[in-house]
C-alpha atoms as a printed R data frame, in Angstrom:
    type eleno elety resid chain resno       x       y       z
1   ATOM     1    CA   PHE     A     1  90.394 109.897 104.583
2   ATOM     2    CA   PRO     A     2  93.172 111.637 102.624
3   ATOM     3    CA   THR     A     3  93.963 115.329 102.678
4   ATOM     4    CA   GLU     A     4  96.834 117.122 100.981
5   ATOM     5    CA   THR     A     5  98.685 117.175 104.331
6   ATOM     6    CA   VAL     A     6  98.201 113.739 105.967
7   ATOM     7    CA   TYR     A     7  95.382 111.185 106.287
8   ATOM     8    CA   GLY     A     8  92.729 112.209 108.822
9   ATOM     9    CA   LEU     A     9  90.507 110.177 111.136
10  ATOM    10    CA   GLY     A    10  87.102 111.750 110.680
11  ATOM    11    CA   ALA     A    11  83.818 112.000 112.572
12  ATOM    12    CA   ARG     A    12  80.814 114.286 112.351
13  ATOM    13    CA   ALA     A    13  81.972 117.246 114.430
14  ATOM    14    CA   ARG     A    14  78.530 117.961 115.919
15  ATOM    15    CA   ASP     A    15  78.049 114.387 117.145
16  ATOM    16    CA   PRO     A    16  79.788 113.903 120.530
17  ATOM    17    CA   ARG     A    17  79.449 110.122 120.330
18  ATOM    18    CA   ALA     A    18  81.137 110.036 116.928
19  ATOM    19    CA   VAL     A    19  83.887 112.380 118.126
20  ATOM    20    CA   ALA     A    20  84.477 110.157 121.160
21  ATOM    21    CA   LYS     A    21  85.340 107.317 118.785
22  ATOM    22    CA   ILE     A    22  88.238 109.387 117.423
23  ATOM    23    CA   PHE     A    23  89.765 109.703 120.877
24  ATOM    24    CA   ALA     A    24  89.237 106.000 121.574
25  ATOM    25    CA   ALA     A    25  90.812 104.879 118.289
26  ATOM    26    CA   LYS     A    26  93.846 107.150 118.687
27  ATOM    27    CA   GLY     A    27  94.321 106.826 122.431
28  ATOM    28    CA   ARG     A    28  94.198 110.623 122.475
29  ATOM    29    CA   PRO     A    29  93.557 112.628 125.689
30  ATOM    30    CA   ALA     A    30  90.048 114.081 125.641
31  ATOM    31    CA   ASP     A    31  91.193 117.643 126.381
32  ATOM    32    CA   HIS     A    32  93.136 117.869 123.111
33  ATOM    33    CA   PRO     A    33  91.209 119.944 120.553
34  ATOM    34    CA   LEU     A    34  90.443 118.710 117.047
35  ATOM    35    CA   ILE     A    35  90.489 120.543 113.722
36  ATOM    36    CA   VAL     A    36  87.112 120.778 112.002
37  ATOM    37    CA   HIS     A    37  87.259 120.390 108.219
38  ATOM    38    CA   LEU     A    38  84.734 122.260 106.080
39  ATOM    39    CA   ALA     A    39  83.694 122.079 102.435
40  ATOM    40    CA   ARG     A    40  83.490 125.845 101.872
41  ATOM    41    CA   ALA     A    41  84.257 129.165 103.578
42  ATOM    42    CA   SER     A    42  80.578 130.079 103.882
43  ATOM    43    CA   GLU     A    43  80.256 127.391 106.594
44  ATOM    44    CA   VAL     A    44  82.621 129.240 108.949
45  ATOM    45    CA   VAL     A    45  79.733 131.308 110.382
46  ATOM    46    CA   SER     A    46  78.224 128.098 111.777
47  ATOM    47    CA   TRP     A    47  81.373 127.399 113.778
48  ATOM    48    CA   ALA     A    48  83.029 130.733 114.625
49  ATOM    49    CA   VAL     A    49  82.133 134.279 115.660
50  ATOM    50    CA   ALA     A    50  83.915 137.638 115.529
51  ATOM    51    CA   VAL     A    51  86.123 136.532 112.645
52  ATOM    52    CA   PRO     A    52  88.816 139.235 112.251
53  ATOM    53    CA   ASP     A    53  89.937 140.795 108.979
54  ATOM    54    CA   ALA     A    54  93.285 138.976 109.172
55  ATOM    55    CA   ALA     A    55  91.505 135.617 109.194
56  ATOM    56    CA   HIS     A    56  89.397 136.617 106.190
57  ATOM    57    CA   GLN     A    57  92.566 137.636 104.313
58  ATOM    58    CA   LEU     A    58  94.344 134.377 105.099
59  ATOM    59    CA   ALA     A    59  91.317 132.260 104.248
60  ATOM    60    CA   GLU     A    60  90.890 134.010 100.901
61  ATOM    61    CA   ALA     A    61  94.570 133.497 100.076
62  ATOM    62    CA   PHE     A    62  95.128 129.912 101.278
63  ATOM    63    CA   TRP     A    63  91.799 128.049 101.396
64  ATOM    64    CA   PRO     A    64  91.344 125.424 100.206
65  ATOM    65    CA   GLY     A    65  94.781 124.398 101.436
66  ATOM    66    CA   PRO     A    66  97.024 123.401 104.340
67  ATOM    67    CA   LEU     A    67  96.098 126.246 106.707
68  ATOM    68    CA   THR     A    68  94.136 125.944 109.965
69  ATOM    69    CA   LEU     A    69  92.716 129.099 111.533
70  ATOM    70    CA   ILE     A    70  91.999 129.283 115.262
71  ATOM    71    CA   LEU     A    71  88.904 131.424 115.841
72  ATOM    72    CA   ARG     A    72  86.440 132.212 118.617
73  ATOM    73    CA   ARG     A    73  83.917 129.390 118.625
74  ATOM    74    CA   ALA     A    74  80.226 129.918 117.950
75  ATOM    75    CA   PRO     A    75  77.541 129.047 120.514
76  ATOM    76    CA   GLY     A    76  76.539 125.404 120.390
77  ATOM    77    CA   VAL     A    77  79.854 124.046 119.144
78  ATOM    78    CA   PRO     A    78  80.482 120.868 121.180
79  ATOM    79    CA   ASP     A    79  83.164 120.938 123.855
80  ATOM    80    CA   GLU     A    80  84.346 117.568 122.549
81  ATOM    81    CA   VAL     A    81  85.922 119.156 119.447
82  ATOM    82    CA   THR     A    82  87.370 122.221 121.190
83  ATOM    83    CA   GLY     A    83  88.841 120.502 124.234
84  ATOM    84    CA   GLY     A    84  86.584 122.732 126.334
85  ATOM    85    CA   GLN     A    85  88.186 125.907 124.988
86  ATOM    86    CA   GLU     A    86  86.409 128.981 123.656
87  ATOM    87    CA   THR     A    87  88.274 128.625 120.369
88  ATOM    88    CA   ILE     A    88  88.018 126.247 117.423
89  ATOM    89    CA   GLY     A    89  90.382 125.233 114.621
90  ATOM    90    CA   LEU     A    90  88.906 125.323 111.097
91  ATOM    91    CA   ARG     A    91  90.342 124.252 107.758
92  ATOM    92    CA   ILE     A    92  89.190 123.703 104.166
93  ATOM    93    CA   PRO     A    93  91.341 120.956 102.617
94  ATOM    94    CA   ARG     A    94  92.080 120.930  98.889
95  ATOM    95    CA   HIS     A    95  92.388 117.158  98.318
96  ATOM    96    CA   PRO     A    96  89.602 116.098  95.920
97  ATOM    97    CA   VAL     A    97  88.642 113.017  97.970
98  ATOM    98    CA   ALA     A    98  88.419 115.079 101.157
99  ATOM    99    CA   ARG     A    99  86.338 117.729  99.409
100 ATOM   100    CA   ALA     A   100  83.967 115.131  97.957
101 ATOM   101    CA   LEU     A   101  83.531 113.572 101.399
102 ATOM   102    CA   LEU     A   102  82.813 116.944 103.026
103 ATOM   103    CA   GLU     A   103  80.262 117.805 100.333
104 ATOM   104    CA   LYS     A   104  78.455 114.512 100.996
105 ATOM   105    CA   VAL     A   105  78.498 114.956 104.777
106 ATOM   106    CA   GLY     A   106  77.189 118.502 104.438
107 ATOM   107    CA   ASP     A   107  78.665 119.708 107.731
108 ATOM   108    CA   GLY     A   108  81.953 119.905 109.581
109 ATOM   109    CA   VAL     A   109  84.106 116.808 109.999
110 ATOM   110    CA   ALA     A   110  86.487 116.712 112.959
111 ATOM   111    CA   ALA     A   111  89.699 114.973 111.916
112 ATOM   112    CA   PRO     A   112  93.080 114.660 113.599
113 ATOM   113    CA   SER     A   113  95.769 112.597 111.873
114 ATOM   114    CA   ALA     A   114  94.803 108.928 111.502
115 ATOM   115    CA   ASN     A   115  97.458 107.398 113.749
116 ATOM   116    CA   ARG     A   116  97.977 106.444 117.364
117 ATOM   117    CA   PHE     A   117  98.455 109.485 119.597
118 ATOM   118    CA   GLY     A   118 101.993 110.885 119.533
119 ATOM   119    CA   ARG     A   119 103.133 108.657 116.666
120 ATOM   120    CA   VAL     A   120 104.125 109.405 113.074
121 ATOM   121    CA   SER     A   121 101.293 110.794 110.941
122 ATOM   122    CA   PRO     A   122 100.149 108.703 107.951
123 ATOM   123    CA   THR     A   123 100.743 109.902 104.397
124 ATOM   124    CA   HIS     A   124  99.530 106.698 102.647
125 ATOM   125    CA   ALA     A   125  96.367 104.640 103.190
126 ATOM   126    CA   GLU     A   126  98.442 101.592 104.147
127 ATOM   127    CA   HIS     A   127  99.964 103.595 107.018
128 ATOM   128    CA   VAL     A   128  96.465 104.006 108.473
129 ATOM   129    CA   SER     A   129  95.665 100.329 108.032
130 ATOM   130    CA   SER     A   130  98.895  99.124 109.618
131 ATOM   131    CA   GLU     A   131  98.585 101.408 112.632
132 ATOM   132    CA   LEU     A   132  94.867 101.562 113.396
133 ATOM   133    CA   GLY     A   133  93.783  98.203 111.954
134 ATOM   134    CA   ASP     A   134  90.246  97.301 112.997
135 ATOM   135    CA   ARG     A   135  89.925 100.460 115.111
136 ATOM   136    CA   VAL     A   136  88.481 102.032 111.933
137 ATOM   137    CA   GLU     A   137  85.822 100.515 109.701
138 ATOM   138    CA   LEU     A   138  86.625 102.275 106.438
139 ATOM   139    CA   ILE     A   139  89.661 103.887 104.791
140 ATOM   140    CA   LEU     A   140  89.217 106.099 101.721
141 ATOM   141    CA   GLU     A   141  92.175 105.536  99.388
142 ATOM   142    CA   GLY     A   142  93.505 108.775  97.955
143 ATOM   143    CA   GLY     A   143  97.110 108.005  97.084
144 ATOM   144    CA   SER     A   144 100.101 109.613  98.759
145 ATOM   145    CA   CYS     A   145  99.661 113.011 100.396
146 ATOM   146    CA   GLU     A   146 100.993 115.923  98.348
147 ATOM   147    CA   VAL     A   147 102.330 118.049 101.242
148 ATOM   148    CA   GLY     A   148 103.218 115.373 103.797
149 ATOM   149    CA   LEU     A   149 103.210 117.584 106.914
150 ATOM   150    CA   GLU     A   150 100.272 118.721 109.010
151 ATOM   151    CA   SER     A   151  98.695 122.121 108.303
152 ATOM   152    CA   THR     A   152 100.082 125.435 109.433
153 ATOM   153    CA   ILE     A   153  98.051 126.625 112.436
154 ATOM   154    CA   VAL     A   154  97.499 130.373 112.898
155 ATOM   155    CA   ASP     A   155  95.732 131.672 115.990
156 ATOM   156    CA   CYS     A   156  93.432 134.516 114.925
157 ATOM   157    CA   SER     A   157  91.410 134.557 118.148
158 ATOM   158    CA   GLY     A   158  93.445 137.329 119.798
159 ATOM   159    CA   THR     A   159  94.457 140.857 118.925
160 ATOM   160    CA   THR     A   160  97.163 139.813 116.434
161 ATOM   161    CA   PRO     A   161  97.707 136.549 114.508
162 ATOM   162    CA   VAL     A   162 100.258 134.073 115.883
163 ATOM   163    CA   ILE     A   163 101.697 130.980 114.174
164 ATOM   164    CA   LEU     A   164 101.169 128.090 116.591
165 ATOM   165    CA   ARG     A   165 102.409 125.317 114.287
166 ATOM   166    CA   PRO     A   166 104.555 125.801 111.174
167 ATOM   167    CA   GLY     A   167 103.663 124.014 107.958
168 ATOM   168    CA   ALA     A   168 103.736 124.311 104.189
169 ATOM   169    CA   ILE     A   169 102.096 127.741 104.394
170 ATOM   170    CA   THR     A   170 105.235 129.495 105.616
171 ATOM   171    CA   GLN     A   171 105.729 132.559 107.762
172 ATOM   172    CA   GLU     A   172 106.903 134.488 104.702
173 ATOM   173    CA   MET     A   173 103.755 133.536 102.773
174 ATOM   174    CA   LEU     A   174 101.515 134.617 105.655
175 ATOM   175    CA   GLU     A   175 103.332 137.927 106.066
176 ATOM   176    CA   GLY     A   176 103.086 138.537 102.329
177 ATOM   177    CA   VAL     A   177  99.295 138.367 102.543
178 ATOM   178    CA   LEU     A   178  98.915 140.330 105.775
179 ATOM   179    CA   GLY     A   179 101.488 142.949 104.829
180 ATOM   180    CA   ALA     A   180 102.952 142.861 108.330
181 ATOM   181    CA   PRO     A   181 105.198 140.665 110.477
182 ATOM   182    CA   ILE     A   182 103.509 137.715 112.167
183 ATOM   183    CA   ARG     A   183 104.818 136.214 115.381
184 ATOM   184    CA   ALA     A   184 105.771 132.542 115.343
185 ATOM   185    CA   GLY     A   185 105.695 130.341 118.439
186 ATOM   186    CA   GLY     A   186 106.017 131.866 121.852
187 ATOM   187    CA   THR     A   187 103.457 131.426 124.575
188 ATOM   188    CA   SER     A   188  99.762 131.054 123.879
189 ATOM   189    CA   GLU     A   189  96.786 130.239 126.052
190 ATOM   190    CA   VAL     A   190  95.235 128.363 123.136
191 ATOM   191    CA   ARG     A   191  95.813 124.621 122.961
192 ATOM   192    CA   ALA     A   192  96.191 123.323 119.421
193 ATOM   193    CA   PRO     A   193  97.018 119.956 117.832
194 ATOM   194    CA   GLY     A   194 100.618 118.838 117.498
195 ATOM   195    CA   LEU     A   195 102.146 121.213 120.043
196 ATOM   196    CA   LEU     A   196 103.254 118.699 122.669
197 ATOM   197    CA   ALA     A   197 107.010 118.526 123.198
198 ATOM   198    CA   SER     A   198 106.980 114.865 122.138
199 ATOM   199    CA   HIS     A   199 105.027 114.109 118.979
200 ATOM   200    CA   TYR     A   200 105.361 112.655 115.464
201 ATOM   201    CA   ALA     A   201 107.690 110.005 116.906
202 ATOM   202    CA   PRO     A   202 108.777 106.643 115.507
203 ATOM   203    CA   ARG     A   203 109.577 103.787 117.883
204 ATOM   204    CA   ALA     A   204 113.300 104.378 117.266
205 ATOM   205    CA   SER     A   205 115.070 106.932 119.444
206 ATOM   206    CA   VAL     A   206 115.843 110.076 117.398
207 ATOM   207    CA   SER     A   207 118.888 112.375 117.689
208 ATOM   208    CA   LEU     A   208 119.499 115.518 115.619
209 ATOM   209    CA   LEU     A   209 123.146 116.098 114.691
210 ATOM   210    CA   THR     A   210 125.269 117.885 112.127
211 ATOM   211    CA   GLY     A   211 126.715 115.842 109.294
212 ATOM   212    CA   ALA     A   212 130.190 116.200 110.807
213 ATOM   213    CA   GLU     A   213 129.060 114.666 114.116
214 ATOM   214    CA   ILE     A   214 127.235 111.631 112.790
215 ATOM   215    CA   ALA     A   215 130.036 109.231 111.816
216 ATOM   216    CA   ALA     A   216 131.653 109.268 115.264
217 ATOM   217    CA   ARG     A   217 128.303 108.955 117.051
218 ATOM   218    CA   ALA     A   218 127.263 106.105 114.758
219 ATOM   219    CA   GLU     A   219 130.498 104.241 115.535
220 ATOM   220    CA   GLU     A   220 129.879 104.567 119.275
221 ATOM   221    CA   LEU     A   221 126.323 103.290 118.967
222 ATOM   222    CA   VAL     A   222 127.226 100.369 116.689
223 ATOM   223    CA   ALA     A   223 129.982  99.386 119.136
224 ATOM   224    CA   SER     A   224 127.403  99.360 121.946
225 ATOM   225    CA   GLY     A   225 125.249  96.883 120.009
226 ATOM   226    CA   ALA     A   226 122.568  99.302 118.819
227 ATOM   227    CA   ARG     A   227 121.044  99.065 115.366
228 ATOM   228    CA   VAL     A   228 121.663 102.522 113.919
229 ATOM   229    CA   GLY     A   229 120.058 104.439 111.055
230 ATOM   230    CA   VAL     A   230 120.973 107.761 109.431
231 ATOM   231    CA   LEU     A   231 118.377 110.030 107.831
232 ATOM   232    CA   ALA     A   232 119.621 112.909 105.680
233 ATOM   233    CA   SER     A   233 119.416 114.552 102.277
234 ATOM   234    CA   GLU     A   234 123.120 113.860 101.902
235 ATOM   235    CA   ILE     A   235 124.291 110.752 103.735
236 ATOM   236    CA   PRO     A   236 127.611 111.570 105.462
237 ATOM   237    CA   GLU     A   237 130.720 109.635 104.493
238 ATOM   238    CA   GLY     A   238 132.662 107.375 106.841
239 ATOM   239    CA   LEU     A   239 129.686 105.565 108.372
240 ATOM   240    CA   PRO     A   240 130.136 102.015 109.682
241 ATOM   241    CA   SER     A   241 128.899  99.442 107.183
242 ATOM   242    CA   GLU     A   242 126.251  98.237 109.654
243 ATOM   243    CA   VAL     A   243 124.410 101.582 109.577
244 ATOM   244    CA   GLU     A   244 121.059 101.684 107.758
245 ATOM   245    CA   ARG     A   245 120.845 104.616 105.348
246 ATOM   246    CA   PHE     A   246 117.624 106.553 104.687
247 ATOM   247    CA   GLU     A   247 118.130 109.228 102.049
248 ATOM   248    CA   LEU     A   248 115.768 112.172 101.656
249 ATOM   249    CA   SER     A   249 115.142 114.504  98.735
250 ATOM   250    CA   ARG     A   250 117.508 117.436  98.158
251 ATOM   251    CA   ASP     A   251 114.666 119.995  98.065
252 ATOM   252    CA   LEU     A   252 112.631 121.006 101.127
253 ATOM   253    CA   GLU     A   253 109.214 120.264  99.619
254 ATOM   254    CA   GLY     A   254 110.436 116.764  98.786
255 ATOM   255    CA   VAL     A   255 111.757 116.275 102.325
256 ATOM   256    CA   ALA     A   256 108.374 117.322 103.766
257 ATOM   257    CA   ARG     A   257 106.546 114.924 101.458
258 ATOM   258    CA   GLU     A   258 108.851 111.977 102.242
259 ATOM   259    CA   LEU     A   259 109.644 112.489 105.929
260 ATOM   260    CA   TYR     A   260 106.886 110.472 107.607
261 ATOM   261    CA   ALA     A   261 107.136 107.566 105.172
262 ATOM   262    CA   ARG     A   262 110.896 107.388 105.896
263 ATOM   263    CA   LEU     A   263 110.284 107.429 109.657
264 ATOM   264    CA   ARG     A   264 107.889 104.512 109.277
265 ATOM   265    CA   GLU     A   265 110.468 102.688 107.178
266 ATOM   266    CA   VAL     A   266 112.975 103.204 109.990
267 ATOM   267    CA   ASP     A   267 110.691 101.259 112.335
268 ATOM   268    CA   ARG     A   268 109.993  98.527 109.781
269 ATOM   269    CA   ARG     A   269 113.734  97.930 109.473
270 ATOM   270    CA   GLY     A   270 114.170  97.555 113.217
271 ATOM   271    CA   VAL     A   271 116.373 100.581 113.865
272 ATOM   272    CA   ASP     A   272 117.015 101.367 117.539
273 ATOM   273    CA   VAL     A   273 118.579 104.811 117.152
274 ATOM   274    CA   LEU     A   274 118.033 107.195 114.241
275 ATOM   275    CA   LEU     A   275 120.600 109.936 113.653
276 ATOM   276    CA   VAL     A   276 119.163 112.814 111.614
277 ATOM   277    CA   VAL     A   277 120.799 115.722 109.799
278 ATOM   278    CA   PRO     A   278 117.995 118.341 109.831
279 ATOM   279    CA   PRO     A   279 117.585 120.785 106.938
280 ATOM   280    CA   ALA     A   280 118.042 124.539 107.142
281 ATOM   281    CA   GLU     A   281 115.238 126.343 108.975
282 ATOM   282    CA   VAL     A   282 114.044 128.399 106.036
283 ATOM   283    CA   GLY     A   283 110.602 128.238 104.422
284 ATOM   284    CA   VAL     A   284 109.009 124.834 104.956
285 ATOM   285    CA   GLY     A   285 112.310 123.775 106.565
286 ATOM   286    CA   ARG     A   286 110.999 125.359 109.788
287 ATOM   287    CA   ALA     A   287 108.082 122.922 109.803
288 ATOM   288    CA   ILE     A   288 110.333 119.948 109.023
289 ATOM   289    CA   VAL     A   289 112.714 120.810 111.875
290 ATOM   290    CA   ASP     A   290 109.757 121.407 114.212
291 ATOM   291    CA   ARG     A   291 108.522 117.847 113.565
292 ATOM   292    CA   LEU     A   292 112.004 116.383 113.943
293 ATOM   293    CA   ARG     A   293 112.582 118.151 117.262
294 ATOM   294    CA   ARG     A   294 109.321 116.791 118.622
295 ATOM   295    CA   ALA     A   295 110.219 113.310 117.344
296 ATOM   296    CA   ALA     A   296 113.532 113.600 119.206
297 ATOM   297    CA   ALA     A   297 112.025 114.863 122.469
298 ATOM   298    CA   PRO     A   298 111.612 112.618 125.546
299 ATOM   299    CA   ARG     A   299 108.682 110.312 124.828
300 ATOM   300    CA   LEU     A   300 105.154 110.479 126.119
301 ATOM   301    CA   GLN     A   301 104.404 107.789 128.655
302 ATOM   302    CA   GLY     A   302 101.569 105.312 128.300
């Protein structure tokens, strides 16, 4: 089903058998926690306890929207959705199709991105169909995703909030609501989705370079027989004619919205090596670069 971030693969969060089907369809390790999607903030008390003031402030400011809060889980929440942890990730999406679905279900829906584990997240219904095929019985069509990157994850289960995964809700936006600095990254005992070193990866090998470095590297790769692609908001000059060009928007929100569809296009066009000029790490640019670094990391095995 669609959300404003990416398409999710949903199951009733209180039904362990339904949740197990998520892991089977994705090929996802069972100790990886899932985000539970809710229709309204009043449902949080059924899933979390000891919700701190900071979480209330962030929820009031950004829900419904692309923000996941990590909270202490309530008694009775199944281990299958928390990965056996004492915390749970909760979000209220703003996409109208997602909200209608959640209203009909009447309870939490666990939903990671609707793709094979470690691969590029889907931002169109056809991405889900092409990747999961008959592993899912139904796809709700909701058009292209407005944001295009997974939700910002903020851990509110400890003494101070910590950004575990950057997204469209930026560090500056969070600090503006809380009125205080908020730590990003660093070490955390809490496992959360999308934090593996290798993630969001196309089949093509990915390298992050400056615009000035790309032409020479592309020449070397073409000479070695590789099929090379370049992904950038401004395609560098001097590239060999054989290089496939994948141009992104000039604004960061546009890059976020387009990124995963471009990465899937890279694979459709049979590129072996993708050379990427990442954007500046400001605002949502931090989330874009985070995804690109994970796409470029050594791949998961299996």
